MDTraj code that builds the backbone (N, CA, C; nanometers):
import mdtraj as md
import numpy as np

residues = "UNK UNK UNK UNK UNK UNK UNK UNK UNK UNK UNK UNK UNK UNK UNK UNK UNK UNK UNK UNK UNK UNK UNK UNK UNK UNK UNK UNK UNK UNK UNK UNK UNK UNK UNK UNK UNK UNK UNK UNK UNK UNK UNK UNK UNK UNK UNK UNK UNK UNK UNK UNK UNK UNK UNK UNK UNK UNK UNK UNK UNK UNK UNK UNK UNK UNK UNK UNK UNK UNK UNK UNK UNK UNK UNK UNK UNK UNK UNK UNK UNK UNK UNK UNK UNK UNK UNK UNK UNK UNK UNK UNK UNK UNK UNK UNK UNK UNK UNK UNK UNK UNK UNK UNK UNK UNK".split()
xyz = np.array([
    [1.0493, 0.1945, -1.5368],
    [1.0237, 0.1960, -1.3950],
    [0.8829, 0.1411, -1.3677],
    [0.8732, 0.0530, -1.2723],
    [0.7447, -0.0041, -1.2336],
    [0.6836, 0.0844, -1.1265],
    [0.5611, 0.1241, -1.1497],
    [0.4925, 0.2071, -1.0517],
    [0.4166, 0.1198, -0.9530],
    [0.4072, 0.1701, -0.8308],
    [0.3277, 0.0981, -0.7316],
    [0.1799, 0.1302, -0.7504],
    [0.0992, 0.0379, -0.7070],
    [-0.0464, 0.0505, -0.7080],
    [-0.1015, 0.0819, -0.8468],
    [-0.0778, -0.0132, -0.9353],
    [-0.1331, -0.0100, -1.0700],
    [-0.2650, -0.0874, -1.0660],
    [-0.3741, -0.0218, -1.0973],
    [-0.5055, -0.0865, -1.0830],
    [-0.5244, -0.2052, -1.1777],
    [-0.4277, -0.2288, -1.2658],
    [-0.4345, -0.3453, -1.3534],
    [-0.3863, -0.4726, -1.2824],
    [-0.3215, -0.4577, -1.1661],
    [-0.2754, -0.5737, -1.0902],
    [-0.3916, -0.6383, -1.0153],
    [-0.3686, -0.7629, -0.9750],
    [-0.4682, -0.8323, -0.8933],
    [-0.4761, -0.7640, -0.7571],
    [-0.5973, -0.7512, -0.7060],
    [-0.6201, -0.6834, -0.5778],
    [-0.6972, -0.7741, -0.4837],
    [-0.6543, -0.7687, -0.3571],
    [-0.7134, -0.8552, -0.2560],
    [-0.7325, -0.7793, -0.1257],
    [-0.8103, -0.8381, -0.0397],
    [-0.8187, -0.7963, 0.1003],
    [-0.7961, -0.9229, 0.1815],
    [-0.7190, -0.9115, 0.2887],
    [-0.6900, -1.0269, 0.3732],
    [-0.8176, -1.0761, 0.4410],
    [-0.8122, -1.1960, 0.4925],
    [-0.9270, -1.2526, 0.5636],
    [-0.9641, -1.1654, 0.6833],
    [-0.8647, -1.1161, 0.7563],
    [-0.8917, -1.0303, 0.8714],
    [-0.9638, -0.9027, 0.8330],
    [-0.9264, -0.8440, 0.7197],
    [-0.9919, -0.7223, 0.6723],
    [-1.1346, -0.7533, 0.6287],
    [-1.1524, -0.8614, 0.5541],
    [-1.2855, -0.8993, 0.5061],
    [-1.3799, -0.9287, 0.6225],
    [-1.3264, -0.9866, 0.7286],
    [-1.4098, -1.0169, 0.8454],
    [-1.4499, -0.8924, 0.9235],
    [-1.3721, -0.7845, 0.9120],
    [-1.3961, -0.6683, 0.9983],
    [-1.4459, -0.5441, 0.9253],
    [-1.4392, -0.5426, 0.7930],
    [-1.4849, -0.4250, 0.7175],
    [-1.5852, -0.4661, 0.6105],
    [-1.6884, -0.3843, 0.5885],
    [-1.7812, -0.4131, 0.4787],
    [-1.7119, -0.3961, 0.3432],
    [-1.7586, -0.4707, 0.2453],
    [-1.6997, -0.4658, 0.1114],
    [-1.6953, -0.3265, 0.0524],
    [-1.7999, -0.2476, 0.0756],
    [-1.8039, -0.1116, 0.0197],
    [-1.6921, -0.0245, 0.0771],
    [-1.6557, -0.0461, 0.2011],
    [-1.5472, 0.0310, 0.2616],
    [-1.4119, -0.0143, 0.2066],
    [-1.3958, -0.1442, 0.1857],
    [-1.2734, -0.1961, 0.1224],
    [-1.2607, -0.1383, -0.0183],
    [-1.3690, -0.1414, -0.0943],
    [-1.3681, -0.0846, -0.2295],
    [-1.3339, 0.0640, -0.2269],
    [-1.3801, 0.1346, -0.1250],
    [-1.3513, 0.2776, -0.1131],
    [-1.2022, 0.3041, -0.0946],
    [-1.1337, 0.2162, -0.0236],
    [-0.9885, 0.2330, -0.0064],
    [-0.9186, 0.2204, -0.1415],
    [-0.9589, 0.1220, -0.2214],
    [-0.8999, 0.1100, -0.3557],
    [-0.9315, 0.2339, -0.4403],
    [-1.0528, 0.2854, -0.4301],
    [-1.0884, 0.4066, -0.5058],
    [-1.0071, 0.5273, -0.4590],
    [-0.9830, 0.5396, -0.3296],
    [-0.9005, 0.6496, -0.2785],
    [-0.7610, 0.6412, -0.3390],
    [-0.7055, 0.5199, -0.3442],
    [-0.5729, 0.5026, -0.4047],
    [-0.5772, 0.5442, -0.5509],
    [-0.6742, 0.4944, -0.6272],
    [-0.6802, 0.5188, -0.7714],
    [-0.7165, 0.6616, -0.8087],
    [-0.8093, 0.7208, -0.7357],
    [-0.8624, 0.8517, -0.7762],
    [-0.7967, 0.9672, -0.7023],
    [-0.7753, 0.9516, -0.5723],
    [-0.7267, 1.0640, -0.4918],
    [-0.5755, 1.0663, -0.4743],
    [-0.5092, 0.9519, -0.4833],
    [-0.3656, 0.9482, -0.4548],
    [-0.2787, 0.9273, -0.5784],
    [-0.3134, 0.8293, -0.6594],
    [-0.2315, 0.7938, -0.7755],
    [-0.2179, 0.9134, -0.8691],
    [-0.0957, 0.9481, -0.9027],
    [-0.0702, 1.0613, -0.9902],
    [-0.0567, 1.1931, -0.9172],
    [-0.1041, 1.1990, -0.7939],
    [-0.0945, 1.3205, -0.7139],
    [0.0227, 1.3126, -0.6168],
    [0.0421, 1.1953, -0.5590],
    [0.1449, 1.1731, -0.4579],
    [0.2312, 1.0555, -0.5032],
    [0.3644, 1.0686, -0.5014],
    [0.4466, 0.9497, -0.5278],
    [0.4205, 0.8464, -0.4183],
    [0.3822, 0.7258, -0.4588],
    [0.3423, 0.6240, -0.3624],
    [0.4514, 0.5187, -0.3447],
    [0.4717, 0.4786, -0.2194],
    [0.5594, 0.3660, -0.1895],
    [0.4771, 0.2383, -0.1998],
    [0.5377, 0.1255, -0.1677],
    [0.4629, 0.0002, -0.1770],
    [0.3815, -0.0290, -0.0510],
    [0.3891, 0.0606, 0.0503],
    [0.3130, 0.0424, 0.1743],
    [0.2410, 0.1720, 0.2096],
    [0.1091, 0.1674, 0.2097],
    [0.0275, 0.2834, 0.2425],
    [-0.0476, 0.2563, 0.3718],
    [-0.0655, 0.3603, 0.4528],
    [-0.1322, 0.3481, 0.5818],
    [-0.2668, 0.4211, 0.5762],
    [-0.3698, 0.3554, 0.6255],
    [-0.5022, 0.4157, 0.6301],
    [-0.5598, 0.3987, 0.7709],
    [-0.5800, 0.5100, 0.8402],
    [-0.6447, 0.5089, 0.9706],
    [-0.7942, 0.5258, 0.9490],
    [-0.8735, 0.4479, 1.0208],
    [-1.0189, 0.4597, 1.0151],
    [-1.0634, 0.5336, 1.1397],
    [-1.1254, 0.6492, 1.1184],
    [-1.1567, 0.7418, 1.2265],
    [-1.3075, 0.7603, 1.2366],
    [-1.3560, 0.7668, 1.3596],
    [-1.4972, 0.7966, 1.3866],
    [-1.5157, 0.9480, 1.3768],
    [-1.5912, 0.9908, 1.2780],
    [-1.6179, 1.1323, 1.2561],
    [-1.7676, 1.1550, 1.2709],
    [-1.8115, 1.1763, 1.3955],
    [-1.9543, 1.1951, 1.4249],
    [-2.0393, 1.0813, 1.3707],
    [-1.9907, 0.9584, 1.3899],
    [-2.0673, 0.8421, 1.3492],
    [-2.0459, 0.7970, 1.2067],
    [-1.9675, 0.8697, 1.1299],
    [-1.9337, 0.8317, 0.9921],
    [-1.7843, 0.8005, 0.9855],
    [-1.7424, 0.7319, 0.8799],
    [-1.6023, 0.6946, 0.8636],
    [-1.5251, 0.8046, 0.7926],
    [-1.4107, 0.8395, 0.8501],
    [-1.3106, 0.9210, 0.7815],
    [-1.1879, 0.8330, 0.7657],
    [-1.1328, 0.8303, 0.6446],
    [-1.0100, 0.7552, 0.6156],
    [-0.8962, 0.8562, 0.6098],
    [-0.7926, 0.8315, 0.6888],
    [-0.6744, 0.9190, 0.6918],
    [-0.5572, 0.8436, 0.6296],
    [-0.5017, 0.8991, 0.5205],
    [-0.3896, 0.8381, 0.4485],
    [-0.2576, 0.8975, 0.4951],
    [-0.1561, 0.8114, 0.5047],
    [-0.0174, 0.8560, 0.5241],
    [0.0749, 0.7462, 0.4729],
    [0.2022, 0.7804, 0.4597],
    [0.3056, 0.6833, 0.4264],
    [0.4376, 0.7330, 0.4831],
    [0.5329, 0.6424, 0.4993],
    [0.6547, 0.6755, 0.5717],
    [0.7420, 0.7826, 0.5078],
    [0.7593, 0.7817, 0.3780],
    [0.8572, 0.8714, 0.3167],
    [0.8037, 1.0094, 0.2816],
    [0.6830, 1.0376, 0.3184],
    [0.6196, 1.1609, 0.2735],
    [0.5506, 1.2322, 0.3892],
    [0.5549, 1.3647, 0.3830],
    [0.4809, 1.4448, 0.4792],
    [0.3358, 1.4660, 0.4355],
    [0.3043, 1.4224, 0.3133],
    [0.1693, 1.4401, 0.2611],
    [0.0736, 1.3462, 0.3346],
    [-0.0330, 1.4038, 0.3841],
    [-0.1390, 1.3280, 0.4485],
    [-0.2714, 1.3774, 0.3939],
    [-0.3704, 1.2919, 0.3988],
    [-0.5007, 1.3292, 0.3444],
    [-0.6089, 1.2583, 0.4241],
    [-0.7164, 1.3276, 0.4528],
    [-0.8324, 1.2673, 0.5188],
    [-0.9517, 1.2794, 0.4253],
    [-1.0223, 1.1703, 0.4112],
    [-1.1367, 1.1657, 0.3215],
    [-1.2577, 1.1165, 0.4005],
    [-1.3622, 1.1975, 0.4017],
    [-1.4870, 1.1608, 0.4689],
    [-1.5686, 1.0706, 0.3774],
    [-1.6204, 0.9625, 0.4350],
    [-1.7016, 0.8690, 0.3591],
    [-1.8426, 0.8643, 0.4186],
    [-1.9410, 0.8222, 0.3391],
    [-2.0794, 0.8222, 0.3873],
    [-2.1172, 0.6994, 0.4689],
    [-2.0209, 0.6152, 0.5039],
    [-2.0501, 0.4906, 0.5745],
    [-2.0546, 0.5117, 0.7247],
    [-2.1465, 0.4435, 0.7929],
    [-2.1500, 0.4527, 0.9384],
    [-2.0236, 0.3899, 0.9977],
    [-1.9741, 0.4516, 1.1032],
    [-1.8558, 0.4001, 1.1723],
    [-1.8984, 0.2946, 1.2736],
    [-1.8122, 0.1949, 1.2936],
    [-1.8369, 0.0919, 1.3943],
    [-1.7106, 0.0746, 1.4785],
    [-1.7304, 0.0563, 1.6088],
    [-1.6172, 0.0285, 1.6968],
    [-1.5518, -0.1053, 1.6637],
    [-1.6186, -0.1873, 1.5872],
    [-1.5631, -0.3168, 1.5454],
    [-1.4600, -0.3016, 1.4345],
    [-1.4569, -0.1867, 1.3686],
    [-1.3595, -0.1653, 1.2622],
    [-1.2193, -0.1563, 1.3204],
    [-1.1193, -0.2035, 1.2463],
    [-0.9819, -0.1844, 1.2928],
    [-0.9475, -0.0357, 1.2880],
    [-0.8561, 0.0070, 1.3726],
    [-0.8179, 0.1487, 1.3719],
    [-0.7272, 0.1815, 1.2542],
    [-0.6612, 0.0793, 1.1984],
    [-0.5701, 0.1041, 1.0862],
    [-0.5644, -0.0193, 0.9968],
    [-0.5508, 0.0056, 0.8673],
    [-0.5210, -0.1001, 0.7706],
    [-0.4074, -0.0513, 0.6829],
    [-0.3379, -0.1464, 0.6219],
    [-0.2301, -0.1154, 0.5283],
    [-0.2711, -0.1619, 0.3899],
    [-0.2244, -0.0915, 0.2890],
    [-0.2325, -0.1401, 0.1519],
    [-0.0892, -0.1682, 0.1092],
    [-0.0634, -0.2916, 0.0639],
    [0.0711, -0.3354, 0.0297],
    [0.0747, -0.3833, -0.1146],
    [0.1733, -0.3358, -0.1894],
    [0.1942, -0.3751, -0.3287],
    [0.3267, -0.4498, -0.3357],
    [0.3225, -0.5807, -0.3657],
    [0.4473, -0.6583, -0.3738],
    [0.5034, -0.6644, -0.5153],
    [0.4452, -0.5878, -0.6067],
    [0.4910, -0.5862, -0.7450],
    [0.4099, -0.6764, -0.8361],
    [0.3394, -0.7726, -0.7782],
    [0.2542, -0.8636, -0.8553],
    [0.1074, -0.8520, -0.8180],
    [0.0833, -0.8321, -0.6902],
    [-0.0537, -0.8180, -0.6415],
    [-0.0566, -0.7115, -0.5330],
    [-0.1751, -0.6618, -0.5063],
    [-0.1950, -0.5591, -0.4047],
    [-0.2952, -0.6123, -0.3027],
    [-0.2651, -0.5869, -0.1747],
    [-0.3476, -0.6438, -0.0693],
    [-0.3709, -0.5414, 0.0411],
    [-0.4932, -0.5367, 0.0916],
    [-0.5241, -0.4581, 0.2101],
    [-0.5174, -0.5538, 0.3287],
    [-0.4368, -0.5164, 0.4293],
    [-0.4078, -0.6028, 0.5434],
    [-0.4274, -0.5308, 0.6747],
    [-0.4504, -0.6071, 0.7806],
    [-0.4452, -0.5532, 0.9158],
    [-0.2986, -0.5435, 0.9590],
    [-0.2635, -0.4519, 1.0475],
    [-0.1237, -0.4408, 1.0925],
    [-0.0679, -0.5740, 1.1440],
    [-0.1451, -0.6503, 1.2198],
    [-0.0966, -0.7782, 1.2737],
    [-0.0665, -0.8777, 1.1632],
    [-0.1338, -0.8662, 1.0495],
    [-0.1121, -0.9592, 0.9397],
    [0.0177, -0.9312, 0.8637],
    [0.0723, -0.8148, 0.8814],
    [0.2007, -0.7833, 0.8172],
    [0.3138, -0.8627, 0.8815],
    [0.2950, -0.9065, 1.0034],
    [0.3992, -0.9808, 1.0748],
    [0.3964, -1.1291, 1.0397],
    [0.2904, -1.1732, 0.9764],
    [0.2748, -1.3168, 0.9451],
    [0.3518, -1.3524, 0.8202],
])
top = md.Topology()
chain = top.add_chain()
for i, resn in enumerate(residues, 1):
    res = top.add_residue(resn, chain, resSeq=i)
    for name in ("N", "CA", "C"):
        top.add_atom(name, md.element.get_by_symbol(name[0]), res)
traj = md.Trajectory(xyz[None], top)
C-alpha cells in the first residue's frame, strides 16, 4: 500500500502560494504534516489548512474530508491580511504540492 505524504517525495509550493506566504510558513506546513499528522491520523491525498489570525500570530487549522479529526497549531509567525485564508496540500502519488483553492480548479 502506498501511503500519502511521504517526505521522500518531491515537494513543491505553487506560484500563488509562494507569492503570498513566506518560505518559513510554507516549510511549517510540511513540518506539521511530517511531525504532527503523519502516523497519528490516516491521511488522504488532500489536506486542508486554514490560516487564522490569533492575536497577530498565525494559527494553522488542519482538517480533511473523511475525518472528524481536526487540529490547530499556533506558530510564532506574524499574521498578515495578505495571507490566503486557506491552502491545500495535495499528494498525486509522485509529488506533493501546497496550492491555493483557486489553483485546484486549474
